N, C-alpha and C positions, 0 to 999 in steps of 0.2 A: 161056509164061512169065508173061504178064500175069495169067492166072487164078491161077497159083501164088502170085504176089506178093500178089494180092488176098486169097487164102485165108490167107496168113501175117499180113497186116494185120488181117484179121477175127479171127484167133485171138489176136493180141496185144491187140486191143481188148477181147475177151471176158475175157482173163486180167486186164487192168488193172481192168476193172469188178468182177471177182470180188474182187480184192485190196482195191479201194477199199471195196466193200460190207462185206468182212470187217473192215476198219479201223473203219468207222462202227459196225458191229455191236458190235465190241469196246469202242468208246467208250460206246455205249449201255448195255453190260453192266457197266461199271465201277461199283463200289459208291459211294454218295454219301459225301462227307466234309465236315466243318465245321472251319474254321480261325478262330481269334480273332486279330484285328489290334489290338484295344484291350480291355484287361481292367481294370475298376475296382478300387479298393483293397479290401482285406479290412477290414470294419468292421461294427459293429452296425447292423442295418437300422433304418429309421425314415422317417417321412413327409418329413422336411425335407431330408436330404442325398441328392442324386442325382448321377449321372455318366453318361457315355456308354459303352456297350458295342457293339462292332462286330466284323465278321468277313467271311468269304467262304465260299461253298458251291460245291462241285463235284459234278456228278452229280445235281443236283436235277431232278425231273420238272416239266413245265409245271404251274403252279398251286400248287406247294408253297410253304410259307411258313415263317418262323422264329417260335418262341415262346421267351421268356426267363423263367427262374425264378431268384430269388436266395434263398439260404438265410440266414435269421437267426431261429433257433428253427426253425419250419417253413420249407418252401419256398413263396415267394410269387411269383405270376405278375406280370410286369412289362410296361409301367410301371404299368398299372392294369387291373383285371379287365374293364373295358368296352372296352378296345382292346388285346388281347393278341397279335393276329396281325400280324407284321412282314413286309412284302413283301421279296422278293429282287429286287434291281435287275437291269437288263439285263447289267451287267458282273459279275454273280454276287455282289455285295457286299450286306451288310445292316448296319443300324445303328439303335439306339434308345436312349432315355433309360431308366435303371434306378435304382431305389432300391438302396442298398448292402446287401451281405451278406458272409458269409465265403466262400461258394462261389457260382458262377454256372453255370447249365445252359442250353445252347442246344439246342432241339429242332427238327428238320426234320419238318414235319407237312403233311398234306393240308389243303386250305382248309376242309374240313368239320369239322376238329378243334375241339372245344370244351374248352379247358383249364380245370381246376379253379382257383378263386382261390388256394387254398392246399393243400399236401400235407405230411403228416408224413414220408413217405419220398421219396427222390430220384426224379425222373421216370425212366421206363424206356421202352425201345424196344418197339414192338408195336402192332398195329392201325393206326391213323391216324398213329402216330409212327414215321417211317422211320429216324430216327437221333437219338441223344442224346449230347452231349459236355459233360462237366462239368470246370470248372477252378476252382482256388482264386483268391481275390482277390490282386492284386499290390500290395504296399506297404500303408501305413497312413495314416490321416488325422490331422493335427494337431488339437488341441482347438479348439473354436470361440472366437473372441475375444468377450469380454463386458466390461461395466462394471457396477459395483454401484450399487444405488439402494434407498432405504427407502420403503415405502408401507404405511400402516395397521398399523405396528408390526412388519412382517415385512421380512426381507432378500430382495431380488429381484436378478436379473441381467438386464441389457439386452443383447439380441443385436446383434452387429455382423457384417455380411457378408450373403451371399445364402442363400436357402432357397426350396424349391418349395412353394407353397401355392395351391390353387385353379387349378392348371394353368399357373401363371406362376412363373418363377424370379425372385421379388422380391428387391430389395435392402433390407436392414434397417440403419437409421442411428441411432446413439445420440443424435443431436441431436433425434430425433423423440419422445423420451421424457423427461418431467420432472415434478416435483411443484411445486405452487405454494405460496403462503404459508399456505393453508388445509389443506395436506396432500393435496389432490386430485391424482390421477394424470392426466396429459395424454398422449394418444397421437395422433400426427399422421402423415398421408400428405402428403409434400411433394415438389415438383420440385427436383432437384438434379443438376447436371452433365448436363442433358438427359434424365434418366430419373426415374421415380417411385421414391421411397424410402419404406419402411414402418416399422412399429414392432412390437417384440416384447419382452415381459418374462416371466420365469418365476421361480417361487419357488426358493429354494436348498435346501429340504428338503421331504420328503413329509409329508403330514398324515393320509392314510388315510380310513377311514370317518368320516362326520360330516356336518354341515350347512355348506354354503358359500354365502355371500351377497355379492353385488356390487350397489352402488348406482350406476346409470349415468344420467347426464343425458340429456336429449332427444336422440334419434338420427334424427329424421325429416328433418333437414337433409342427411343423408348422400347422396352421389351413388349411383346404382345399382351402380357398379363398386367401391364401398368396402365392406368387410365387417369386422366385429368378431367375433372368435372367442375365447370364454372356455372353456377346456377343460383336462382332465387329460391327461397324456401320460407314458408310461413307455418310454423307448427300449430297455430291456432285455426288454420283454415282447411280442415278436413273436407268441408263441403265444396271447396274449390281445388281439390287435389293439391292442397298445401301451397298453392300459387307457385308451383315449381315450373321453371323454364330453364332449359339446359343448353350449354355449349360443352360438348364432350369430345375429348381427343384420346384416341386409343383404338386398339384392334380387338379388345374384349376377349383376349386369349387365343385368337385365331391368327397364327403366323402367316397363313396364306391369304388373309383378307386383302382385297384390293382397295377397300375404303378404310380410312383411319380417323374419321371425324364424323360428328353428327350434331344437328340442331334438333331440339324437341321441346314439346310441351306435354305435361302429364295429363292423363295416363298414357304411357308409351304403348300399351296394347291396343289402343284405338287406331285403326287405319288412318294414315295421314298425319299422325302426330309426331312422326320422326322423319327427318330428311338427312340421309347419309351421303357423304361425299369424300373425296380424297384431297388432303392438304399436301402441298409441295414442301420441300425443305426450306429452311431459313426462318428468320423472324417474321411473325405474322401478327396482324391486329384483328382481334375478334370483337365484333360489334353487335349489340342488341339494342334495337330501338323499340321501346315499349310504349304503346299508346292505348287509349280505351278501345277495346275490341280487337286489337291486333298486336302482334309481336313480329318484328322483322329482324332477321339475323343475317350477318354477312361476314366474310373473311377476306382480308386484304393483305397483299404482300407488303413487307416493310413495317416500320414502327409508327405509321400514321395512316389515317383513312381520309384523305382529301376528298372533297365533294365531287370532283370530276374523275376520281379513280374508278377503274373497272374492278369489281370484286372477283375473287377467285370462285366464290360460290355465294349465292344469296337465296333466302327462302323466307316467305311470309306466312305466318299462321294466323288465321282469323278464327276458325272454329277451335275452341279450347283455350284461347288466350284469356288468362284470368284478369279480374279487376285488381287494382292496387289495394293493399291492406297493410299488414305488419311484417311483410316479407323482408328477409335479410339476404344479402349476397353471401354466398359460400363458395370457397375454393377447396376442393378435395382431390388429393392425389392418393390413389388406393390400388389394391390388388384384386384382380378377379380370378376365379378358378379357371384352370386350363389343364386338360389331360395331355394335350400334345405339346404345349409350350409353357410349362410352369415357370414362374419367376426364378432366375438364376443368380442375380446379383443386385446390388444397390442401383436405384434409378433416381435421377434428379431432374427437376424442371425449374426454369427461371422465368418469372414474370416481371418485366421491367417496369411496368406502369399500369395503374388503374385510373380511369377518368370517368366522371359522371357529369352529364350536362342535362339540366332539367328541361 
């Protein structure tokens, strides 16, 4: 009797193990799925407006990760081309910051996957991409709050609210922008309610091809984490990298940097799209000459750029120079992150004049 009972117990144990193994095998064979738990609004993409997109994955293999694309014109990898792979947490959830778009795509990929910065067609499953799920944006965004200001005979708007620039979601305060009795424009970074607030103004109309000149007073007093950006930007033109062309002054948080300025056209991660140099002390005139198929930048000493003057630095971009569209001139004075030289106090910059010649 005892041997019979032992045999029955052994049979039951074997049966249980077989059922358990079959269950586990079935779980392993389940196809992966992607669920969205937070979907950003549907909006034109752009560098400034960001939101969080998040979700959950089931059936992912060890080592697999998530890649997000947002569609605004083309599909753009998020949040930036240099950090596109998003880890899946132990509880199967994932989350990342994203720039906005009309649609969002989540890709379940192998860790060896190298996503393209931008694509004209929606991302598709295959190869290192195990699964793709695409959803439309949910809701819409209200227009950005602004206030009006006049400078150098042009109408500008002052940004109010937050925006992502330089890897930081900066706050922009209208109190940090004003003109003085001489007509010069002042931009300030100031501590307010326990946080740093920045300054941004932009033209109310597009100017197109032509010569743009800015007379900027001495900037060598700026802290390493304070950056001035003078650039064009077209929020409608995702297919042309938002028609962004930049004159930027600052050391990007590096107190030991020997360069403190750069010219550039987007995207900055493309070799040859950034030209860095060192500006001397004193008032300088920054010039951008924009023509079809090229953009030439130059920096001159003093408050003018005479035709026979020798520039401190000059660079011409042909590859990457956008065509004219609905771009606006923007001036941004903002904070960048720095572990070695974080911002210590208020910073201010003065722009004496803006001039445009068609």
